[in-house]
Structure formats: C-alpha cells, structure tokens
N, C-alpha and C positions, 0 to 999 in steps of 0.2 A: 322925339319931338314930333307933336301931332300936326296934322294939317286941319285948317279951318274948313269945314264941309261946305261952308256958305259962299267961300271965296276961292275954293280950290278951282283950277282949271279943268276944262272940259277933256278930261283924258281917263283912261281905264284906271280903276285903283289896283296898284302894285300889291296893295296888302291883301285884298280879296283874291286876286289871282294866286299870290303866293300861297293863301291859306288852303286854296282848292288844290294847288301843286303838291303841297306837303300831305294833304289828306289822301291824294291819289297814290303817292308814293308810300304812305305807311300801310295802305289797303295791300299794295304789291308785297311789301316787306312781311306783313304777317301771313300771307299765304304762300309766300316762298321760304321763309326762314322758321314761321312758327314760333315766334317770340311771344309769349302769353302777355307780357308785360306792355306791350305796343299800344293795345286799346286803352290801357290806363293812362300812359303817357300822353297819348294823343287819340281822342275818340273820334275816328275819322267819320262814320256814318253820321252821327247827329250833327255834327259840323257842315258835311256835304247836304244834308237835308236843309240845314240853316241857310247856307249859301243859295241854294237853289229856291228856297221861299222868298229871300231878298230879292233875287233877280225877277221873280216872278210877280212879286209885289211891284217892281218897277214898270213892268210890261202891262199889267194891269191897269196901272194909274194912266200910263201913256197911250196905250193902244186898245184898251178893252178887252172883254173876255174871249170874244170870237178869234181876234186876231193873235192874242197871247196863246189860246189853247192849239191854234193850228201852226203858229210858228213853234212852239216848242216840241209838240208831236211830230212835225216835220223834221226837227233836228235829232230827237231820240231814235226813232224808227230806222232809218236807214243802215247804221252799224249792225243792229239787231239782223236785218234783212240778209246783211252779207254773211254774218255768221252763220245763219239758218241755211244759206245756199251751200255752205261748206258741211255744217253739221248734220243736216237731215239726210243727205245722201249717205254719209257715212254709216250713220247710225242704222239705216236701212240695210247696207251692206253687211253689217255686222249682227244682222238676224234680230232687229227690232221686232219685226212682225210676230216673231216666234218667242220673244223673250218672256219668259215665266214669272218673273218678277216684276217687271214693268212693262207690260203689253200694250203695244200701240193702240190707241184712241185717236182714229182718224179725225174726229170732230174736234179734238184738242189741239191739233195742229195750228188752228187759227190764233192761237195764243203766240205763235212765232210770228205772225204778221202784224197782230195787236195784242200786246200782254196785258190784257184785263186779268189773267190769272197766269201763274208761273208757266212758261213755256215747258212742256213735256220732254223727257229724254228717256233714252234705252239706259238699262244698267250699265252697259260699256260706255255709253255716251254722257254720262253724269256730269263731268268736267265741263261741257257744253252749254249747260243750264243751271250749274251750281250758284252763280252768282246773279243771275238773272232776277230774282227777287227784288232787286234794287231797282230795275228798269220799270218791273210791274208797280212797285210802290211809287216811284217817281210818275208815273203816268197817271195813276189814281189821284195823287195830289194835285197835278196840273188841271185834272178834269174837275176837282172839286174846289179849286181855288177861288174861283169867283165867289162862291158862298161862303168860304172862309174869310176871303177879304172883305166881303160885306159885312160878316159878324164882327170881326176884328175892328172894322173902322167904327162900329157902334158900342161893341163892349169888349174893349181890348184886352183887360185883365182877366175877365171870365173865359173868353175865348183862348186866351193863352193857356189857362189852367184846365180846361176841360179835357183835351186828350190826354194828359198824364193822369189826371185824376180818374179817368176811365180805365187807363193801364192798370191802375193800382186797384179798382174796385173788381176789374175782372179778373185779375190774378188772385185776389184774396177770396174771389166767390161770390161777392155781393151782386156783382153782375154776371149773367150767366154768358159763358163762352160761346162765340160761334165757332162753326167747324167748316172744313171746305173751303174752296176757293173764297167764299164771303169772309169767313173768319181770317184768312189771311190778310185780305183787304183791312178789315176792321183793326185787326191787331196792330198792323203798320202804321195806320192812321194814329191809333192811339199811342202808340210808342214813340213816333216820331213827329206826331202833328205839332206838340209845344214847340219843338226845336223849327220846325217849318216855319211857324208863326213867329218866333223870335227874329227870323229874317225879315218878316213884315214889321216888326218893331224896330228893326234897324232903318229900315226905307222911311217909316213915318217920323222917325226922329224921337219915337217913346222913350227909348233907352237913355236918351241923352238929356231928358228931363229929369232924369234920377240921379242923385249924386253917386259917383263912382263908389263911394264908401259902402253906401246902402246895397249896390249891385255886388259889391264883394261879400258882403255879409250874406245876400242871398246866395250867392254862389256858393260860399262856404257851407251854408245849410243844406243845398242840394247834394254836394259832395259827400257830406256827412250821411245823408239819408241814404244814399247809395251803400254806402259801406255798413251802416246799420241794416239797411235791408238784405244784403249780402250775408251778414253775419247771422242775423236771426232766422233766416231761410235755409241755412246751411249751403248757400252756393257762393261762386265768386262774382266777380264784376261783370262777367261775360252773360250773367243771366240778364235776360231783358230787360225788367224792371230795374234792376240795380244799375244797369249800363245806361238806362234812360235818364237816371237822377244823376249819374257821374257825367253823363254827356252833357245834360243842361246846364252843369256847373261850369263847363268849359264855354259852352254855346254863348251863356249869358254875358261873359266877358268879352268873349270873341266878338261879338254883333255889338258892343257898345264901344269899343275902342276904335280909333281911327288913324293908326300911325301911316306916315306916308311912304314909308318903304322904298323912298327914292334910291337908297343905296343900292338897291338891284340893278340900276341901270348904269351904276358906276363900277360894278363887279364883273370883268369881262366874261361873257357867256351866260351869266346868271340870269338875266332878263330873258334871253332866248330859251333857256331851259324851261323857265316859268310859262313862256308863252307856248312851248311846244305839248306841255304837260296840259295845258288848258285846252288848246286847240284839237286834242286827240284823246281826251278825257273818257269818252264813251268806248271808243276802240281799245284803249287801253285795259279799261274795265271787262269789257266782254271776251278779249282774246287772252288774258294774261292767265287764267286757271288752264284753259285746254293746253297753252304753251308749256305751263309748268308741268301737267300730267303727261303730255307725250315727251318732256324731258325725263321724266322719271321712268319710261320705258327704256330708254337710251343709257343712262348713266344711274349710280346709286349715291346716295348720301346728301345730307342738305347741302353742302356747298357746292358739289358738283351740279345738283339741279337747279340751284339758285343761279350760277353762271350759264349753263346751256339754255334753262329757261328763260333768262333775260334775254339772251341772244334771239331766241324763238319768238318771244314777246316783240321784240324791236322789228323783226322781220315781218310779223303778222300786221302790226300797227302801220308799218312802211308801205305794205302790200295794200292795206285795206283803208287806211284813214283818210285819203283822199276823199271818201264818201262823206266825211263830216263837213270838208270845205263845200261839196256841191249840195248838203242839206243845209249849210248856212249861207248858200249863195255867195260864196266866195270862190275865187280862181283856184282850182285843186294845185296843189303843191306836194311834193315829196316830202319835204321837212317844212312845216310850217314856223312861223315867228318872224319871218324877215320884214323890215320895215315896210309899210304900205302907205301910199299918199293919202288914201282915204278908206273908210271901211265900206263893205258892200251895202248897199240899201236895205237889203233883206236882214243884214246882220245889225241894223240898227238898234233893235231892241236890247240886245245884250251889250253892245258899244254903249249905248246911252245909260243901261242898267249900271255899269261901273263907272261912268263918266263922273269922276270928281267925287264918286261915292258920296252924294250929298243926300241928305234927308229931304224928302218930299216937303213942299211949303203948304201951310194951311191944312195939315192933315187933321181929319176928323177923327180923333181917337180918344174923346172923351176927356173928363178931368181927373182921371184916378192915377195919372203917372206917379205922383209921389208915394203912392201906395203900391207901386208893383213890386218893389223887393219884398216887401211883408207878405204880400200875397203869393208871391211864387213858392214862399215857404209853405203855404196851404197844400202844396201837393204833397206834403209828408202825410197827410191825412189818410188813414189805413196802413201807413207803411211800418208803423209800430206794432 
C-alpha cells in the first residue's frame, strides 16, 4: 500500500531511510564478504547518489544554493577530518615520507581537509583512503547542484540523459577522456549524474507523471542495455558503464514508488536500526575499510575477518560518530535513533527533505514527462 504523497503527514519517509540503510549495509557486506553478486542484486552506489540528489533538490528549493552547499558540506567533512586525525599520523609513522610507491606530496594533504580530489595515502595506509572517492564525488555533486538543478528545471529529460550519454561517448572514444584529478571528477559526474538527477525527478514529481508501466519498460531497457554492454565488451556488471545502466534500472523504479514502510515502526528494533544507520552513514562509510583491513592483520579467513571487522567497525563508529551529530547540530549521543521531541533547527533541511516524501508543488519541469521513459532508452546510443 502506497501513501499519498500530497496528504502524508510531516514525517520522515521510512522508505527512503530504509533504502539508504540497506545501501549502507550492502556496501559493508560487499567489502567484508566479497560476494560478487551483491552489486547485481542491489546497486548501492547509484541508489545512494539518487537519494542524495533527492535531498539536495529539496534543500535547493527550500533554502537556496548557498544554504544548501554550506549545510551539506558541513555535514560531510567532520567525519573525514576525524579519520584524517588518525590516518595521517599513522601513515607518517609507517614511513610515508620515504614510500617509494606512493611518496608523500605535502600539497595534496589539503584533500584531507576539502576532498576536491581523492585524499592521498601511503602504500601501507591505502585502506584509509580507498573508499573516499565517494566523498569526493558527493562533494562535487553538491557544489555543481545549483547548476544541475537550474538545467533540470528547464530541460528535464535532456538533463537526465546528458551524464549517461557522456559516459558512453567517453567509454567508446567519441569524447576524449580526461585524466588526473579532473578526469576523476568528470567521470564520476558522467557515471552517476543521471542517478543524482533522478533524485531531482522524484522531488519534482516528474516520475509520477509517467505511468508505472512505461517506467517499468524503461527500467527493463536500461537493465538489458547494461547486460548487453557487459557481454559485447567482455566485462561484467562491475564495469562502470555496465553498472551505470544496471543501476539506473533500479533507481528509476526506486525513485518512482512511494511505499509507506509503516511496518518498520511495528517491528521491535527495526526502526531504531534504520535510524542508527542513517545517523551514522558517513562514519560507517569512512571507517569500515580500515576496520576490516586491521582485522585482517589479526585473523585469517573471510568469516573471522567479517566478525572481528564488524566489531572494530562498531567500536570505531561509536567512538567517532558523535561528530555527525555535531555537524547536524544535534545533541551528541553514543547510539542515535532515540525518539526526540523536535529536530534540531539546523537539521531542518534533511528533516524537511524526507518529511512526507512529497513532490514539490508547481515544479517547473517542462511538458516532456510523458516521453521520459522512451527518452531514457536513448541512453543506449553508442552502447551497441
């Protein structure tokens, strides 16, 4: 049973919270158990970018560009800084200055403060920085979202198609690839930009103006395109472009449906787990790989590493997660998710973002909505 987005009460969307919680758990399970089928069953990264795009669209509409950027950057950076406070001294103590493979470049340390490029690491300290590309990509999406939002409001379907099309054209050599830090940014925007803006489409209600049958057909086309791309290029669905198409197939449906997920509040402990995972999402993401690799020094085998690494991850998040409360201007707590009378004022953007999960009223998204499913299929240009 789906809730009516126009009449739902002002509350967080349990569905979106649960979706992000599952995405976080799936990332952890992939990095701990190395089950290759997990990204096929649930493509976490496209879904996480779509959810972030949705929340950013809400913030842009309600608070404007400056407030949105400052609020989201403020929430993103403190967990990274705490990680840096631990990682950088340890890497220096383990000979980073004389590292022959990854010599220390002092000027690049600024990316541990503001990750406009991937934060650097030594050979020994690779696990500290291995997953931080996501923070870099997220930061850039936040910074360029005012422009993306402006373009989406005026030309929704072309804006949705452009990033994925660019990814295909770069991959087949029609567009020249960029290299270095700039290349990393451009490639991330191309691969995940369409997912990010499908979050925009959820907020504006654009997807709801298309019959679910057409969206299901578009989703099927995207999924098949991912499979065909992988087959014809001799790769798996882990290939960036194949994964992009496969992920968009999931995102298209995930951003369209609006189940209430009210059952979470009726299952003892379920809602609290979802709340904890959401309130500690960045901390879990930045600490889980170092915790797992440290566990690998102590025990051997996937099972023992998973068990010990999970304990280390929980301890690391418990010790550092409070910084996410401070960043959101909430009262710091050891274990989040306890019922609170009112959200903190500075957390209003995200609280409002998921409040009732309602499309914006009067969204200026053009008149192309009936053609969106067919237009999404156009991302297959060049994929053959």
